[in-house]
C-alpha positions in Angstrom: 353.5 -158.7 -121.5 355.8 -161.2 -119.8 355.8 -161.9 -116.1 359.1 -160.1 -115.5 358.4 -157.1 -117.6 355.1 -156.1 -116.0 355.5 -152.7 -114.2 353.6 -154.1 -111.2 355.9 -157.0 -110.7 359.1 -156.5 -108.8 361.5 -159.4 -109.3 364.1 -158.4 -111.9 361.9 -155.7 -113.4 360.2 -154.1 -110.4 361.4 -156.4 -107.6 352.9 -153.4 -106.6 340.5 -143.3 -94.3 342.9 -146.8 -93.6 345.4 -149.1 -95.1 344.0 -151.4 -97.9 342.4 -153.7 -95.4 345.5 -153.5 -93.2 345.4 -155.8 -90.2 347.0 -154.8 -86.9 348.7 -158.0 -85.8 347.6 -159.2 -82.5 349.8 -160.8 -79.8 351.1 -164.1 -81.1 349.7 -167.3 -79.6 353.1 -169.0 -79.0 356.6 -167.9 -78.1 357.9 -169.4 -81.4 356.1 -166.8 -83.5 357.3 -163.3 -84.2 356.6 -161.0 -81.2 355.2 -157.5 -81.2 358.7 -156.3 -80.0 360.4 -158.0 -82.9 357.9 -156.4 -85.3 358.6 -153.0 -83.8 362.3 -153.5 -84.2 361.8 -154.7 -87.7 359.9 -151.6 -88.6 362.4 -149.3 -87.0 365.3 -150.9 -88.9 363.3 -151.3 -92.1 362.4 -147.6 -92.2 366.1 -146.7 -91.7 367.0 -148.8 -94.7 364.2 -147.5 -96.9 365.3 -143.9 -96.1 368.8 -144.9 -97.3 367.3 -145.6 -100.8 366.4 -141.9 -101.3 368.5 -140.1 -103.9 370.3 -136.9 -103.3 367.6 -135.0 -105.1 364.9 -136.4 -102.8 363.6 -138.9 -105.3 362.6 -142.6 -105.0 361.1 -142.9 -108.5 362.5 -142.1 -111.9 362.9 -143.5 -115.4 362.9 -147.3 -115.6 363.3 -149.3 -112.4 362.7 -147.3 -109.2 362.0 -147.6 -105.6 358.6 -146.0 -105.3 357.1 -149.0 -103.5 359.0 -147.7 -100.5 356.2 -145.2 -100.0 353.6 -147.9 -99.2 356.1 -149.6 -96.9 357.1 -146.4 -95.1 353.4 -145.5 -94.5 352.6 -149.0 -93.2 355.5 -148.7 -90.8 354.3 -145.3 -89.6 356.6 -142.9 -91.5 355.2 -140.1 -93.6 356.9 -139.5 -97.0 357.0 -135.8 -96.4 359.2 -136.4 -93.4 361.8 -138.2 -95.5 364.3 -135.7 -96.9 368.0 -136.0 -97.8 370.1 -134.2 -95.3 367.0 -132.9 -93.6 366.3 -130.5 -96.6 362.5 -130.1 -96.5 362.5 -128.7 -100.1 363.6 -132.2 -101.3 361.1 -134.2 -99.2 360.1 -137.5 -100.9 356.4 -136.6 -101.2 356.9 -133.3 -103.1 359.5 -134.8 -105.4 357.2 -137.7 -106.2 354.2 -135.5 -106.8 356.3 -133.3 -109.1 357.4 -136.4 -111.1 353.8 -137.7 -111.5 352.7 -134.2 -112.7 355.1 -134.1 -115.6 353.8 -134.5 -119.1 356.4 -137.1 -120.0 355.5 -139.4 -117.1 355.3 -142.4 -117.1 356.6 -143.0 -120.7 355.6 -142.6 -124.3 354.0 -146.1 -124.2 352.3 -146.4 -120.8 350.4 -149.4 -119.5 347.6 -149.5 -116.9 349.9 -150.9 -114.2 352.0 -147.7 -114.4 349.0 -145.8 -113.1 347.9 -148.4 -110.6 351.3 -148.6 -109.0 351.4 -144.8 -108.9 347.9 -144.5 -107.4 348.8 -147.0 -104.6 352.1 -145.2 -103.8 350.8 -141.6 -104.2 348.1 -142.5 -101.7 350.6 -143.9 -99.2 352.8 -140.8 -99.7 349.9 -138.5 -98.9 349.2 -137.3 -102.4 345.5 -137.5 -103.4 345.8 -139.8 -106.5 342.9 -138.0 -108.3 344.3 -134.6 -107.7 348.0 -134.9 -108.3 347.8 -131.7 -110.4 345.3 -129.8 -112.5 346.1 -132.2 -115.4 347.0 -135.4 -113.6 344.3 -137.7 -112.2 345.5 -141.2 -111.7 342.0 -142.6 -111.0 340.9 -141.3 -114.4 344.1 -142.6 -116.0 343.1 -146.1 -114.7 339.5 -145.8 -116.0 341.0 -145.2 -119.5 342.0 -148.9 -119.7 338.5 -150.3 -119.1 337.8 -153.1 -121.5 334.4 -152.6 -123.1 334.5 -155.9 -124.9 335.2 -157.7 -121.6 333.7 -155.6 -118.9 335.5 -155.9 -115.5 339.0 -156.1 -117.0 341.4 -153.2 -117.0 344.2 -153.3 -119.6 344.7 -156.3 -121.9 342.8 -159.2 -120.3 345.6 -161.6 -120.9 347.7 -159.6 -118.5 345.4 -160.4 -115.6 347.5 -158.6 -113.0 346.4 -155.3 -114.5 342.8 -156.1 -113.4 343.9 -157.2 -109.9 345.8 -154.0 -109.4 343.0 -151.9 -110.7 340.8 -153.4 -107.9 343.6 -152.7 -105.4 344.1 -149.2 -106.5 340.5 -148.1 -107.1 339.4 -149.6 -103.8 342.5 -148.9 -101.8 343.3 -145.3 -102.8 340.4 -143.7 -101.0 339.7 -140.0 -100.7 341.5 -138.1 -97.9 338.3 -138.3 -95.9 338.3 -142.1 -96.2 335.5 -142.5 -98.8 335.5 -145.2 -101.5 335.7 -143.3 -104.8 334.0 -145.9 -107.1 330.5 -147.3 -107.0 329.8 -150.9 -105.9 328.7 -151.9 -109.4 332.3 -151.3 -110.6 333.8 -153.0 -107.6 331.5 -156.0 -108.3 332.5 -156.1 -112.0 336.2 -156.4 -111.1 335.5 -159.0 -108.4 333.5 -161.1 -110.9 336.5 -161.2 -113.2 338.9 -162.0 -110.4 336.7 -164.9 -109.3 336.5 -166.2 -112.8 340.3 -166.4 -113.0 340.7 -168.5 -109.8 342.6 -171.7 -110.6 341.3 -175.1 -109.6 343.9 -175.3 -106.8 342.4 -172.2 -105.2 345.1 -169.6 -106.3 345.8 -167.3 -109.1 348.5 -166.5 -111.6 349.5 -163.4 -113.6 347.9 -164.4 -116.9 344.3 -164.8 -117.8 342.8 -168.2 -117.0 339.0 -167.5 -117.4 337.4 -169.7 -120.0 340.4 -172.0 -120.4 340.3 -175.4 -118.7 344.0 -175.8 -119.4 345.0 -172.5 -117.7 342.6 -173.1 -114.8 344.3 -176.4 -114.2 347.8 -174.9 -113.9 349.5 -174.5 -110.6 349.0 -171.1 -109.1 351.5 -168.6 -107.9 352.0 -167.4 -104.4 352.4 -163.8 -105.4 349.2 -163.3 -107.4 347.2 -165.4 -104.9 348.0 -162.9 -102.2 347.3 -159.9 -104.6 344.0 -161.4 -105.9 342.8 -162.3 -102.4 343.5 -158.7 -101.3 341.7 -157.4 -104.5 338.6 -159.4 -103.6 338.6 -158.4 -100.0 339.1 -154.6 -100.7 336.2 -155.0 -103.2 333.9 -155.9 -100.3 334.2 -159.8 -100.4 334.3 -161.1 -96.8 337.1 -163.5 -95.7 334.5 -166.2 -95.1 333.6 -166.3 -98.8 334.2 -169.6 -100.4 336.8 -168.3 -102.9 338.8 -166.7 -100.1 338.6 -169.9 -98.1 339.9 -171.8 -101.1 342.8 -169.3 -101.6 343.7 -169.5 -97.9 343.8 -173.3 -98.2 346.1 -173.0 -101.3 348.5 -170.8 -99.4 348.5 -173.2 -96.4 349.4 -176.0 -98.7 352.6 -174.2 -99.7 353.9 -173.6 -96.2 357.4 -174.8 -95.4 357.2 -176.2 -91.9 360.8 -175.5 -90.9 360.8 -171.8 -91.8 357.2 -170.6 -92.2 357.9 -169.5 -95.8 355.6 -170.1 -98.7 357.2 -172.3 -101.4 356.6 -170.0 -104.4 356.8 -170.8 -108.2 360.4 -169.3 -108.2 361.3 -170.9 -104.9 361.3 -169.5 -101.4 361.8 -165.7 -101.6 360.9 -162.5 -99.7 358.8 -160.9 -102.4 356.4 -163.8 -102.9 356.0 -164.2 -99.2 355.5 -160.5 -98.7 352.7 -160.4 -101.3 351.1 -163.5 -99.7 351.2 -162.0 -96.2 349.8 -158.7 -97.6 346.9 -160.6 -99.1 346.2 -162.2 -95.7 346.5 -158.8 -94.0 344.0 -157.2 -96.5 341.5 -160.0 -95.8 341.9 -159.7 -92.0 343.5 -163.1 -91.7 346.3 -163.3 -89.1 349.4 -164.8 -90.6 350.6 -166.0 -87.2 347.8 -168.3 -86.1 345.8 -171.3 -87.1 346.5 -172.3 -90.7 349.7 -170.3 -90.8 351.4 -171.6 -87.7 353.3 -174.7 -88.8 353.8 -177.9 -86.9 357.4 -176.7 -86.1 356.1 -173.5 -84.6 357.0 -171.2 -87.6 354.9 -168.6 -89.4 355.3 -166.5 -92.6 356.3 -163.5 -90.4 359.1 -165.6 -88.9 360.5 -166.2 -92.4 360.2 -162.5 -93.3 362.0 -161.3 -90.2 364.7 -163.9 -90.8 365.2 -162.4 -94.2 366.0 -159.0 -92.7 369.5 -157.7 -92.0 369.6 -156.1 -88.6 370.5 -153.5 -87.7 370.9 -152.7 -91.4 367.1 -153.1 -92.0 367.1 -154.3 -95.6 365.6 -157.6 -96.7 367.2 -160.3 -98.8 365.4 -161.5 -101.9 366.6 -165.1 -101.5 367.7 -166.8 -98.2 371.1 -167.3 -99.8 371.7 -163.6 -100.7 374.4 -161.8 -98.9 373.0 -158.3 -99.4 369.6 -156.6 -99.3 367.2 -155.9 -102.2 365.4 -152.7 -102.4 362.2 -154.3 -103.9 362.3 -157.2 -101.4 362.7 -154.7 -98.6 359.6 -152.8 -99.6 357.5 -155.9 -100.0 358.8 -157.5 -96.8 358.4 -154.3 -94.7 354.9 -153.6 -95.9 353.8 -157.2 -95.0 355.6 -157.2 -91.6 354.0 -153.9 -90.7 350.5 -155.4 -91.2 349.4 -153.7 -94.5 347.9 -154.9 -97.7 349.2 -153.2 -100.9 349.1 -149.6 -99.7 348.6 -147.8 -96.4 347.1 -144.5 -95.4 349.8 -141.8 -94.8 350.5 -141.2 -91.1 350.3 -137.6 -89.7 353.7 -136.0 -90.5 356.0 -134.8 -87.8 357.4 -132.0 -90.0 356.0 -128.7 -88.6 353.2 -127.3 -90.8 353.2 -130.3 -93.2 349.7 -131.5 -93.9 348.8 -135.2 -94.0 347.4 -134.8 -97.5 348.2 -132.6 -100.5 346.3 -132.3 -103.8 345.1 -129.8 -106.4 342.2 -127.7 -105.2 340.7 -126.5 -108.4 340.8 -126.7 -112.2 343.1 -124.4 -114.0 341.1 -122.5 -116.6 342.3 -123.4 -120.1 344.2 -126.5 -119.0 342.9 -129.8 -120.1 341.9 -132.1 -117.3 340.5 -135.6 -117.0 337.8 -137.0 -114.8 336.8 -140.6 -114.0 333.2 -141.5 -114.9 331.0 -144.6 -114.6 327.5 -145.0 -116.0 325.2 -147.7 -114.7 322.0 -148.2 -116.7 320.4 -150.2 -113.9 320.0 -153.2 -116.3 323.5 -154.7 -116.2 325.1 -152.2 -118.6 328.1 -150.5 -117.1 330.2 -147.8 -118.9 333.5 -146.8 -117.5 335.8 -144.1 -119.0 338.1 -141.2 -118.6 336.7 -137.9 -119.8 338.9 -135.1 -121.1 337.6 -131.5 -121.0 339.1 -128.0 -120.7 337.4 -126.1 -117.9 336.8 -122.4 -118.1 336.9 -121.8 -114.3 337.9 -123.4 -111.0 335.0 -125.8 -111.2 332.8 -127.3 -114.0 329.4 -128.8 -114.2 328.0 -132.3 -114.6 326.4 -131.2 -117.8 329.7 -130.1 -119.2 331.3 -133.4 -118.2 328.5 -135.4 -119.9 328.7 -133.3 -123.0 332.5 -133.8 -123.2 332.1 -137.5 -122.6 330.1 -137.9 -125.9 333.2 -137.0 -128.0 336.2 -137.0 -125.6 336.1 -140.2 -123.5 338.4 -143.1 -123.4 337.2 -145.7 -124.1 334.5 -144.2 -126.2 330.8 -145.0 -125.7 330.2 -144.5 -122.0 328.0 -141.5 -122.9 326.3 -141.5 -126.3 323.5 -139.0 -125.6 322.2 -136.7 -122.9 319.0 -134.8 -122.4 318.5 -132.0 -122.0 321.4 -130.7 -124.0 321.7 -127.4 -122.1 320.6 -125.6 -119.0 321.1 -126.6 -115.3 318.1 -128.8 -114.7 317.7 -132.5 -114.1 319.2 -135.0 -116.4 316.1 -136.7 -117.9 317.7 -139.1 -120.3 321.1 -140.6 -120.7 322.2 -143.0 -123.5 318.6 -143.2 -124.6 317.3 -144.3 -121.3 314.8 -141.8 -119.9 313.5 -141.2 -116.4 310.3 -143.1 -115.8 308.3 -143.1 -112.6 310.6 -143.8 -109.7 313.4 -144.8 -112.0 315.6 -141.7 -112.6 319.2 -140.8 -113.2 321.1 -140.1 -110.0 324.7 -139.0 -109.5 327.4 -139.5 -106.9 330.7 -137.6 -106.5 333.7 -139.3 -104.8 331.5 -141.9 -103.2 328.8 -139.6 -101.9 325.2 -140.7 -101.6 323.4 -140.9 -104.9 321.1 -137.9 -105.5 319.1 -136.6 -108.5 321.5 -135.9 -111.4 321.3 -132.3 -112.6 323.3 -130.6 -115.3 324.2 -127.8 -113.0 325.7 -129.9 -110.3 329.2 -128.5 -109.5 332.1 -130.8 -110.3 335.5 -130.1 -108.9 339.0 -131.2 -110.0 339.6 -134.9 -109.4 336.0 -135.7 -108.6 335.1 -139.3 -109.4 331.7 -139.3 -111.0 329.2 -142.1 -110.9 325.7 -142.1 -112.6 323.1 -144.7 -111.9 319.5 -145.2 -113.2 317.1 -146.6 -110.6 314.7 -145.9 -107.8 
């Protein structure tokens, strides 16, 4: 897939609890940098522009190119999607319309790719829709799990399209549960981080294509955009900003600063989108984009550049400094970065009376096929990741039913090949041929809960993210 055709990218094709590592910008160290008052004004005007992108039916997203990245920018700037409605009509509020779209059988297309689901998970989360519980039959977390590469563990989607793996890490780590829990186990987070590290170029940055294993690719100049995204992906996976790979990435970004404007000189020249992604990467890693390495000798910072790209009071952002009008995609990327977020943000509490902060399906619908995300860690380095399809017969199901279904109805196949016992409600004594032995037993976690003894009778609800692990 080409750079410009990827659904996560945003130039000509798509201009990608707490926020994903969002950093609240502190008071700037020098008068030349963007002030808190300027940031507040930028957010106010930016929100006004993003609201103007809403269609008369309440939608932001639709077939082909769309403006759904506005949800992450609105949330970062403090506006709930449920409060955004054309003409003040609450029946057409942006959150409800987006959720309805994601719930349709024809979404995203007849030939979906993993980035469709990653983009949706990040923006549904920001809109206040639980990504795992969009509807009884739509689980975006399980949709992403379906693209796990068993031949190259840690990659999601075709490994050559490396940004699919980066955004898997951003979505699976960033789209937490409504209570703020990480959904996926650390073993899966580590597997993604390992692949991201392996693709870091010699200059300290990253690009959209796979570089791992190729001296030629690793020697190529990196891209500002994907350096920001990959940095964020590592940091939300639990990598500290003092880690050597983050330090190298930070140095790469510093080397691309333009002293007179504070912009990063990207592969396609100075532009808002690339700078927005770079700043979002810094935000996600807790690195202030207005101090130290990112305050130029001429007193400029990346936020100075982004603010200069914004039309005020119109609120939209130019893509290029020479543009005479705003770009919807540039405005989402620019606003999210200026507001201090990574690549998504937790939804703010709505101001609409009676509107909850979160919405999501509460139970299975009997007779309606559903999907669940599953990981199986054998404790010896083997990790199975898949999406399991089953048709529940009631509002909940059981772990035993999920494991039984996984033997024949999992994508990719093979994450569960055998389970014992094959019936009843008791403890799982063997999985994939590995039996309980002494203190080493099979344990289960739902939605990031503490691991406890795995039992066939354990209740599993709609959207639960299931992890099994063998160990003490």
